[in-house]
N, C-alpha and C positions, 0 to 999 in steps of 0.2 A: 716456612710456608711452602706447601707442595701443590703443584698442579698434577693431579694423578687421577686415574680412573678408579672406580669403586673396586675393580678386580685386583688392584695393587695389594699384594700380601705384605705381611710384616717381614717376610724374607726378602722381598723386593726392596723394601725400605731400608732394611739392615745392610743389604749389599750396596745400595746407593750411598748410605751414610759412611760406609767404610771408605769409598772412593772420595767422598767430599771431605772427610777428615784429612786425607793425604793432601788433597789440593789446598785446603785451608792452611795446613802446616807449611806447605811450600810458599804460599802467599805471605804468611807471617814472616818467614825467614828471608824473603826477598824484599819486601816492601819497606823494611826499616831503614834501608840504605838509600831511600829515594825521597827527594823533596818533591812531593806529589801535588801538582797544581791542575785541577780540572778546569776546563774552559767554560762550563756552565754549571749552575747549581742543580742539585737534585731536590726539588721542592717537596715539602711535607704539607699536604693539603688535607684539611678536615672536611669530610663529606658533609657534616652538619652545617659547616659554614656556607656551603653551596646548596643547602636545603635539599640534599639528596640528588642534585642534578649532576650526574656523572659526565654527561656531555660537556657541561661547563668546566668540570675538573680537567677533562682531557684537553679542552680548548685553552685553558689557563697554562697547562704544561707546554703546549705548542707555542704559545705566545712567549713564555719565559725563555724558551730555547730559540726564539727568533726563527721559527720554522715557516716556510712558505706553505701556501695552500696546496691541497692535492696529495697524491701518494708520497710515501716516504721511500726514497731510493735505497737507503741502507740504514735500517733501524739499529743494527748492532753498533755501527760507528757513532750514530747519534747518541746512544745511551752511554757508550764508553767516553764520550766527551764530557760527561758529568762526573767522571771518576769512578763510576760503577764498573766492576769487572764482569764481563760476559764470558763464560767458560763452557765449552762443549765437553761433556763428560759421558762416560759409560754408566748410564743409570739403569742398566738391565734391559728388560723387554719394554714394550710400548706402554706398559701400565703407568709409568712415571714420565711426564713430559718436561717438568721443570721444577726447580727449587730455588727459593730466595733465602739468603742467609745474611744476617748482620751479626758480626762477631766483634768483640772488643779488640782494638788494635789493628783492624783491617778495614779496607773500604767495603761498601756493600757489594755483594756478589750475586749474580744470577747464573745458575747452572742449568744448562739445557741438555736434554737427551740427544746425543749425537746421532742416534739412529732415526730421528724424525725426518720426514721430508721438509724441504725449505719452507713451504707455505705454513705447515703446522708449527715449525720452529719459530717463525716470526710471530705468530699469534701467541704462542707460549711465552715468548720474550715480552711482548706487550702486556700480557696478562701478569707476568711477574713484576713488570715495571709498575703496574697498577697497585700491587701489594706494597711495593716500596714507597709509593707516593701517598697512598690512602690509609694503610693499615699498620699502625704501630703495634697493636695487639690484635689477636684473632677475634673475629666477630662471626655471628651465625650466618651472615649473608655475604661474607667477604669473597667467596668464590664467584658468586653471581655478579658482584660489583666489579671484580677484576676482569671478568669476561666482558662486561658492558664497557669498561674503560678501554680494553684492548680494541674492541670494535670501533668505538668512537675516536680513539687516538689514531688508528690506522686509516680510518675512512670517515672523516668529519662529515656530519650530516649535510652541511651546506655544499660540500664538495662532491659527495657521492650521490646526492638526491637527483641531480639532473640525469645521471646515467640510469637510474631506476625508473624515472618518469617517462622516458622516451618510448618505451615499448613494454610489452608484457614480459614479466620475469619468468624465464624458463632456463633450462640447462644450457642452451647455446649462448644466451646472454651472460650467464654466470661464467661460462668458459671464456668468453671474449673479454670480460673484465679482469679475470685473474692475472694475466701477465702485466697489465697496467698497474693494478693496485697491489700486486704481490701478496694476495690473500687467497686462501683456499676457496673453491666454489662454495663449500659448506659454510665458511665464515661469511662470505658475501650474502648467502641466503639468510644466515642469522642476522646480518645487518639489515637486510631488506625487511625482515619481519619486525625488527626493532623499530624501524622507521615507518611501519604500517603500510608498506607497499605490497605486502601479501598478508592475507588473513590466515587463521588457523587451518582452515580447510585447504587453502592453496599451498601452505607450507607442508602440510601432511602429504599432499599429492606429490610435491617436488621431492620430499624425502623418499617416497616410494619409487620415484624415478631414479634417484641415486642408487637405491637397492637393486632395481631391475637392471640397471646398467653396470652394476657391481663397481661403483666408484665411491661408495660412502667411506670406505677405509683407505682406498688408494685411488686418487684421482688420475686422469689420463696422463701418462708420462710425457706426452708431447707438450703439455702445458707447464711442465716443471721449469723452474728458474734456479740459478745457482744458489747454494747455501752461502749465507753471509759469514765470513770468517772473522772471529774476534782477533784483535790486534794487541791489546794491552799486556796480557800475560806473556806471549812470545816476545814482545818488545822488552818487557821487564827482564826476562832471562837473557836476551841478547845484550842488553845494556850492561849486565853484570860481566859478560865476557868481553864486550867491546870497549867499555869505558871504565869499568871498575877494575879491570885487569884480572879477573878470576881465570884461573886455568880450568880446563875441563875436569881435572881431578878434584880441584877445590869445589867446583859446582856439584860434582857427584857426591862429595862428602856433605855439602850443605843440604842437599835435597834427598840424601840417602837413596840414590838411584844411580844406575849405570847410564852412560851417555846415550846408548840406543833407547833405553827406557824413557829418559827425559825427552828426547826428540819425539818419540811417538806419543807419550803421555800428554805433552803440551803442544803438539802439532807445530813443531818448529820447522821453518822453511829456510833452506840455504845454509851455507857454512858460516861459522862465527868469524868475526873480523878480528884483527890484531888487538892486543890488550893495551892498557893505559889506566892509571888509577886516579882520575879526578873525582871530586864529589859529583854525584849524579843528580841531575834535575830532570824528572820525567814530566812532560807536559802533554796533556791530551789536546789535540788540535785537529 
């Protein structure tokens, strides 16, 4: 399942698939040595059971994961606690935002375009999470449903509604909410329209303001917040070196890459620790 723009060409998709195949090969070769125990389940929820109420689906996931009300400080960490791998990848230009893969013998994986700004990356991540939870097979409306899930999961109606009701919704309000909710101004406007705080005419006017101020594609840099860094794949590689006793040469042979390529490809941070060969138990916590 892809989150991509209509402009994404078959060449874009083929390039992305080539990188994803390498990453999935690495995961298969590494994961078999691990007793893998997620902290929370990754629920499979049927939209029909909830009578099409995606707000209720998002609320059920938050409840299952024992999440407090309000903004999610680190969405990546929360999803990795379910055993789902979040991986930043080179997916080419901005036409492809994210990809969800379920493959036999591996945990579910969400791949995100590493060139996205942090706000768009978080929405893409929540969108792909919606696919994993709601969509076992493709459906005609699954992209709209995943967008609705992402908005409801990141900003539950009962939590965000008071912020929208205090004053008229305009660009300054959206800018003030962005750092707190860690969502793009555009995503907040989408959410405000979902909850009927702006009508079609008001939304059209605000989108015009985005274009006039040239912030529709790139919002003001001073509102940026740090990108959330995935932890599971770097941890999995480090544990092979630190606890399973792999030498760097053995790791190079296992992954068919040189050391500098592995470090850059998987965004490893810091030097490997000394070896030892106990059976590894990787626990997300």
